[in-house]
C-alpha positions in Angstrom: 51.3 6.2 -1.1 49.1 5.2 -4.1 47.6 8.7 -4.3 51.1 10.2 -4.2 52.0 8.0 -7.2 49.0 9.1 -9.2 49.8 12.7 -8.5 53.4 12.2 -9.4 52.5 10.5 -12.7 50.0 13.1 -13.8 51.6 16.4 -12.7 55.2 15.7 -13.3 57.0 17.5 -16.1 60.2 15.5 -16.6 58.8 12.8 -19.0 56.5 12.7 -22.0 52.8 11.7 -21.9 53.6 8.3 -23.5 56.2 7.5 -20.8 53.7 8.5 -18.1 51.1 6.3 -19.7 53.5 3.3 -19.9 54.4 3.9 -16.2 50.7 4.0 -15.3 50.1 0.7 -17.1 53.1 -0.9 -15.4 51.8 0.2 -12.0 48.4 -1.3 -12.9 49.9 -4.6 -13.9 52.0 -4.7 -10.7 48.9 -4.0 -8.6 50.2 -0.7 -7.2 47.3 1.3 -8.7 43.9 -0.3 -8.2 41.5 -0.9 -11.0 38.6 -0.8 -8.6 38.4 2.2 -6.4 35.0 1.8 -4.7 34.8 3.6 -1.4 32.7 2.7 1.7 32.1 4.8 4.8 29.6 5.0 7.6 27.7 7.8 9.4 25.4 7.9 12.5 22.0 9.4 12.4 19.0 9.0 14.9 21.1 6.7 17.0 21.9 4.2 14.2 24.9 3.7 11.9 24.4 3.5 8.2 27.0 2.2 5.7 27.1 3.8 2.3 29.0 2.7 -0.8 30.4 5.3 -3.3 31.1 4.4 -6.9 32.1 6.6 -9.9 32.1 6.4 -13.6 33.9 8.5 -16.2 32.0 8.7 -19.5 33.8 9.9 -22.6 33.0 9.5 -26.3 30.5 6.7 -25.7 32.8 4.7 -23.3 32.3 4.2 -19.6 35.3 3.8 -17.2 34.0 2.4 -13.9 35.9 2.9 -10.6 39.2 3.6 -12.3 41.8 6.0 -10.9 43.8 6.8 -14.1 42.5 7.8 -17.5 44.0 8.7 -20.9 41.3 10.3 -23.0 41.4 11.4 -26.7 40.1 14.9 -26.4 40.5 15.4 -30.1 37.3 13.3 -30.6 35.4 14.9 -27.7 36.7 17.7 -25.5 34.3 16.9 -22.6 33.7 14.0 -20.3 31.1 13.4 -17.6 31.8 12.2 -14.0 29.0 10.2 -12.4 29.1 9.6 -8.6 26.7 7.1 -7.1 25.7 6.5 -3.5 24.2 3.1 -2.4 23.2 1.6 0.9 24.1 -2.1 0.8 22.4 -2.9 4.1 19.7 -0.7 5.7 18.4 2.4 4.0 17.7 5.5 6.3 13.9 6.3 6.5 12.7 9.0 4.1 11.7 11.4 6.9 15.4 11.9 7.6 16.2 14.4 5.0 19.7 13.5 3.8 21.7 15.1 1.1 24.4 13.4 -0.9 27.2 14.8 -3.0 30.9 15.4 -3.3 33.5 18.1 -3.5 36.2 18.2 -6.2 39.4 20.0 -6.6 41.6 19.9 -9.7 45.4 19.9 -9.9 47.0 20.8 -13.3 45.8 22.8 -16.2 43.9 20.4 -18.3 40.3 20.5 -17.3 37.6 22.9 -16.0 35.9 23.7 -13.7 38.9 23.5 -11.3 36.8 23.0 -8.1 33.3 22.9 -6.9 30.6 20.9 -5.0 27.5 18.9 -5.9 24.8 18.4 -3.3 21.1 17.1 -3.6 18.6 14.6 -2.3 19.4 12.3 -5.3 22.0 9.6 -4.7 23.3 10.1 -8.3 25.3 13.1 -9.3 26.7 14.3 -12.6 29.4 16.9 -13.3 30.7 17.7 -16.8 34.3 18.7 -17.3 35.9 20.4 -20.4 39.4 20.0 -21.7 40.7 23.6 -21.8 44.4 23.0 -22.2 47.0 20.4 -22.6 49.2 18.2 -20.3 47.7 16.3 -17.4 45.5 16.8 -14.4 44.4 15.2 -11.1 40.9 15.4 -9.7 40.5 14.9 -6.0 37.0 13.7 -4.9 35.6 13.8 -1.4 32.2 12.2 -1.0 30.0 13.7 1.7 26.6 13.3 3.4 24.6 16.2 4.8 21.4 16.5 6.7 18.6 19.1 6.5 17.7 20.3 10.0 14.1 21.2 11.1 15.2 24.9 10.9 16.0 24.4 7.2 19.8 24.6 7.5 22.3 22.1 6.1 24.7 20.4 8.5 27.4 17.9 7.5 27.1 14.3 8.8 30.2 12.5 7.4 32.7 12.5 4.6 34.7 9.7 2.9 38.3 9.7 2.2 39.6 11.9 -0.6 40.3 9.9 -3.8 42.5 11.2 -6.6 41.7 10.5 -10.2 44.3 11.1 -12.9 43.7 12.4 -16.4 46.1 12.7 -19.4 45.6 13.7 -23.0 46.0 10.6 -25.2 48.9 11.4 -27.7 49.6 9.2 -30.7 53.3 8.4 -31.2 55.1 9.9 -34.2 56.1 7.8 -37.2 59.7 7.8 -36.1 59.0 6.1 -32.8 55.9 4.1 -33.8 57.9 0.9 -34.5 59.7 1.1 -31.1 56.7 1.8 -28.9 53.6 -0.4 -28.4 50.2 1.0 -29.4 48.5 3.2 -26.8 45.0 2.0 -26.0 42.3 4.5 -25.4 40.8 2.5 -22.7 42.7 1.2 -19.6 42.4 -2.6 -20.5 45.0 -5.1 -21.4 43.6 -6.1 -24.8 44.2 -4.6 -28.2 43.1 -0.9 -28.7 39.6 -0.3 -29.7 38.9 2.4 -32.4 37.1 5.4 -31.1 33.5 5.6 -32.2 32.4 8.4 -34.5 31.3 11.7 -32.9 27.7 11.5 -31.7 25.2 13.3 -34.0 23.6 16.4 -32.7 20.4 16.1 -30.7 17.1 16.4 -32.5 14.6 18.9 -31.2 12.6 16.0 -29.7 15.6 14.6 -27.9 16.5 18.0 -26.6 13.0 18.5 -25.3 13.1 15.1 -23.6 16.5 15.9 -22.0 15.1 19.3 -20.8 11.9 17.6 -19.4 14.0 15.0 -17.5 16.3 17.7 -16.1 13.3 19.7 -14.9 11.8 16.7 -13.2 15.0 15.7 -11.4 15.6 19.3 -10.4 12.4 19.5 -8.2 13.7 20.0 -4.6 10.8 18.4 -2.7 11.2 14.6 -2.7 7.5 13.8 -3.0 6.9 16.3 -5.8 10.1 15.0 -7.6 8.6 11.5 -7.6 5.4 12.8 -9.1 7.3 14.9 -11.7 9.3 11.8 -12.7 6.1 9.8 -13.0 4.6 12.5 -15.3 7.8 12.4 -17.4 7.6 8.6 -17.7 3.9 8.7 -18.7 4.8 11.3 -21.4 7.8 9.5 -23.0 7.7 5.8 -22.3 5.4 5.0 -25.2 7.3 7.2 -27.8 10.8 6.5 -26.4 10.7 3.2 -24.4 14.4 2.6 -24.7 15.5 6.2 -24.0 18.2 6.4 -21.3 16.2 9.2 -19.6 13.1 7.0 -19.4 15.1 4.0 -18.1 16.8 6.2 -15.4 13.4 7.7 -14.4 11.9 4.2 -14.0 14.6 3.3 -11.6 14.1 6.5 -9.5 10.3 6.1 -8.7 8.5 3.5 -6.5 6.9 0.4 -8.0 3.2 1.0 -8.0 0.8 -2.0 -7.6 -2.9 -1.7 -8.3 -5.5 -3.2 -6.1 -6.0 -6.9 -6.7 -8.8 -7.8 -9.2 -10.6 -11.1 -9.0 -10.5 -12.8 -12.4 -11.6 -16.3 -11.6 -12.1 -18.5 -8.5 -8.9 -18.4 -6.4 -7.2 -16.1 -8.9 -6.4 -12.4 -8.7 -4.4 -10.0 -10.9 -2.3 -6.9 -10.2 -1.1 -4.3 -12.6 2.4 -3.2 -11.8 3.2 0.3 -12.9 6.7 1.8 -13.4 8.3 -1.5 -13.1 11.9 -2.5 -14.3 12.5 -6.0 -13.0 9.7 -7.1 -10.7 10.1 -10.4 -8.7 7.9 -12.0 -6.1 8.4 -14.6 -3.3 5.5 -16.8 -2.5 7.5 -19.4 -0.5 5.4 -18.7 2.6 2.2 -19.4 0.7 0.9 -22.9 0.4 0.8 -24.1 -3.3 0.4 -20.7 -4.8 1.1 -20.2 -8.5 2.1 -16.9 -10.1 3.0 -15.4 -13.5 4.5 -12.0 -14.5 3.9 -10.6 -18.0 5.2 -7.4 -19.6 2.2 -5.7 -21.2 3.7 -2.4 -22.2 6.9 -0.3 -21.4 7.2 -0.1 -17.6 3.9 -2.0 -17.1 3.5 -5.6 -16.0 0.6 -7.9 -15.1 1.0 -10.2 -12.1 -1.4 -13.1 -11.9 -1.8 -15.2 -8.7 -3.6 -18.5 -9.0 -4.5 -21.5 -6.8 -4.9 -19.3 -3.8 -5.4 -21.8 -1.0 -6.0 -19.3 1.8 -7.0 -15.7 2.5 -4.5 -14.9 5.3 -1.1 -15.4 3.7 0.7 -12.5 2.1 3.5 -12.5 -0.5 6.6 -10.4 -1.0 7.0 -8.1 -4.0 10.2 -6.2 -5.0 11.7 -4.6 -8.1 15.4 -5.5 -8.1 16.0 -3.2 -11.1 15.3 0.0 -9.2 17.7 2.2 -7.3 17.7 2.4 -3.5 15.5 2.9 -1.6 12.8 2.0 -4.2 14.2 -1.6 -4.5 13.2 -2.6 -1.0 10.7 -5.5 -0.8 7.2 -5.0 0.5 4.4 -7.3 1.6 1.0 -7.5 -0.2 -2.1 -9.2 0.9 -4.4 -10.2 -2.0 -7.5 -10.2 0.1 -6.9 -6.9 2.0 -10.0 -4.7 1.9 -9.3 -1.2 0.7 -11.9 0.7 -1.3 -11.7 4.1 -2.8 -14.5 5.4 -5.0 -15.6 8.7 -6.5 -19.1 9.4 -5.0 -20.0 12.4 -7.3 -19.2 16.0 -8.1 -20.8 19.4 -8.3 -19.8 22.5 -10.1 -17.5 23.4 -7.1 -16.6 20.1 -5.4 -15.9 16.4 -6.1 -16.4 13.8 -3.4 -14.3 10.6 -2.7 -15.1 7.8 -0.2 -12.2 6.0 1.6 -12.8 2.6 3.3 -10.0 0.7 4.9 -6.3 1.1 4.2 -3.7 3.2 5.9 -3.7 7.0 5.5 -2.4 9.3 4.3 -3.7 9.1 0.7 -2.5 11.2 -2.3 -5.2 12.6 -4.7 -4.1 14.0 -8.1 -5.8 15.8 -10.9 -4.1 15.3 -14.3 -4.7 16.8 -17.7 -2.8 15.7 -20.8 -0.7 13.5 -18.5 0.5 16.6 -16.6 -0.2 16.9 -12.8 -2.3 20.0 -12.2 -3.2 19.6 -8.5 -2.4 17.5 -5.5 -4.6 16.9 -2.4 -3.6 15.1 0.8 -6.2 13.1 2.7 -5.1 12.2 6.2 -8.1 9.9 7.3 -9.8 6.8 6.2 -13.3 5.4 6.6 -14.6 8.8 5.6 -16.1 10.8 2.7 -14.0 13.8 1.7 -15.2 16.8 -0.5 -12.3 18.4 -2.4 -12.6 21.9 -3.9 -12.1 22.4 -7.6 -11.4 26.0 -7.0 -8.2 25.1 -5.1 -6.6 24.2 -8.4 -5.8 27.8 -9.4 -3.8 26.7 -12.4 -6.4 24.3 -13.8 -8.0 25.5 -17.1 -11.5 24.5 -18.0 -11.9 20.9 -19.2 -11.9 17.2 -18.1 -9.3 15.8 -15.7 -8.1 12.3 -14.8 -8.4 11.4 -11.1 -5.7 9.3 -9.5 -5.5 8.2 -5.8 -2.3 6.6 -4.3 -1.2 5.5 -0.9 1.1 7.9 0.8 4.3 6.1 -0.4 3.1 5.7 -4.0 3.2 1.9 -3.5 -0.4 1.3 -4.5 -2.6 2.9 -7.1 -6.0 2.9 -5.4 -8.1 4.6 -8.1 -7.8 5.9 -11.6 -10.7 7.5 -13.4 -9.9 8.8 -16.9 -11.4 12.3 -17.8 -13.9 12.2 -15.0 -13.5 15.4 -13.1 -15.0 18.5 -15.0 -13.9 22.0 -14.2 -16.0 24.8 -15.7 -15.4 28.2 -14.3 -17.8 31.1 -15.0 -16.9 33.0 -18.2 -15.9 36.5 -17.0 -15.1 37.8 -20.4 -18.5 39.2 -21.3 -18.7 40.9 -17.9 -15.3 42.5 -18.3 -16.2 43.6 -21.8 -19.4 45.3 -20.6 -17.6 47.1 -17.8 -14.9 48.2 -20.3 -17.6 49.5 -22.7 -19.2 51.5 -19.8 -15.9 53.0 -18.8 -15.2 53.9 -22.4 -18.6 55.6 -22.8 -18.0 57.5 -19.5 -14.6 58.8 -20.9 -15.9 59.7 -24.3 -19.2 61.4 -23.3 -17.9 62.9 -20.0 -18.7 66.5 -21.0 -22.1 65.7 -22.3 -22.9 63.6 -19.2 -21.8 66.5 -16.9 -23.9 69.0 -18.9 -26.9 66.6 -18.8 -26.5 66.2 -15.0 -26.4 70.0 -14.5 -29.5 70.4 -16.7 -31.3 67.7 -14.7 -30.5 69.5 -11.4 -31.6 72.8 -12.9 -35.0 71.4 -14.0 -35.5 69.7 -10.6 -34.9 73.0 -8.8 -37.2 74.8 -11.2 -40.0 72.3 -10.4 -39.5 72.7 -6.7 -39.8 76.5 -7.1 -43.0 76.2 -9.1 -44.4 73.9 -6.5 -43.7 76.4 -3.7 -45.2 79.2 -5.8 -48.5 77.1 -6.2 -48.5 76.5 -2.5 -48.1 80.2 -1.8 -50.8 81.2 -4.2 -53.2 78.6 -2.7 -52.4 79.9 0.8 -53.1 83.5 -0.4 -56.5 82.6 -1.9 -57.5 80.8 1.3 -56.7 83.8 3.4 -58.5 86.2 1.0 -61.6 84.0 1.1 -61.8 84.4 4.8 
């Protein structure tokens, strides 16, 4: 019934846009149209049911309309708006080895916006779609949230779909001077307070901002989930110092795991951790007896956690980052006195060797240059010494590389050695130049070389004939002497 009312309001042709807007506001005030349109549905996978919440925001001219079903937008200020659809697991999050895809289908009614229909689908639980106002009048946009799963064969099969939800859009029209005194002012946000003036048009992006947007889009577009996390970490490392408040940096920080270094002893009964890519880290030491702790922000996305008065070596504590998106906001348990050791043993011209003691494999080994990941190695054993090939990095130019080692889930940074791995491949340029020079000489002096070869063969045959003649003469003299 509510969806039919929305469709009637935004596709009818028998009343003006102002009347439709007043009717919409009246339905909101009476509670017929909801201000909150959050949707929840469940789906089964691997014998368990998971409940997912779906929220959406409409962003236009610097304003955000959260979970609202009817919108009146001033397209004269900006003829485009962005639709953001978010998926969230309020209870249990499916394990990452279950390759789920999230997204939605949309279909437009009316002639106001484009594209008219389409589908978004990816591993990310946040999706964006931009719409353009191409005409006048009104439109409805019907959204159907969906969840898919990638099968071992690589195909995509649907798991579940939510209920279709219809959003309405109308062009905000200002009343004429003849009717302005009789009609109330039309707000450009669906709230019950006085209208808020539209902000000025956003200035064009600078080249640096455009480069940052392109880098973020490239990182989020990586299809493999592990490689996407690494790409987002590289993006954060590149931009968090120069643009710590950038929306792209803030979104990237929420979409990567919290990384904790190995504990470092600073004083008797005191250890410190460095928390990387943190947004809002919190800890719970309620199970530990008389522990003390302090968290300090030391740089953008980096915190230092200090644990003091450690009364035992067996109790662990819980660490979580409540500012991150699921599933990266899940708490995990750390043991300050756990024994995990990773060290660089040495390197040769072709190999570098790492020792692993303790911990739980697999381990991720990275080579970085200029804060860009050049190579990834996977180590599947511990209590071992592993020799890794430098030649395996076919895209690595000569130079020094930073070595990083993480646990398999990126939760702990086990080792970071700055500019420690040296790659120096043989310089093949002189050899290639020499070969090219020889080839050029062969082409230029081909005729002379052929003639010289023929003369050489002639002289050799002549010498052979002279030798035979001497032999014959000697044989004749020998016989005559008899």
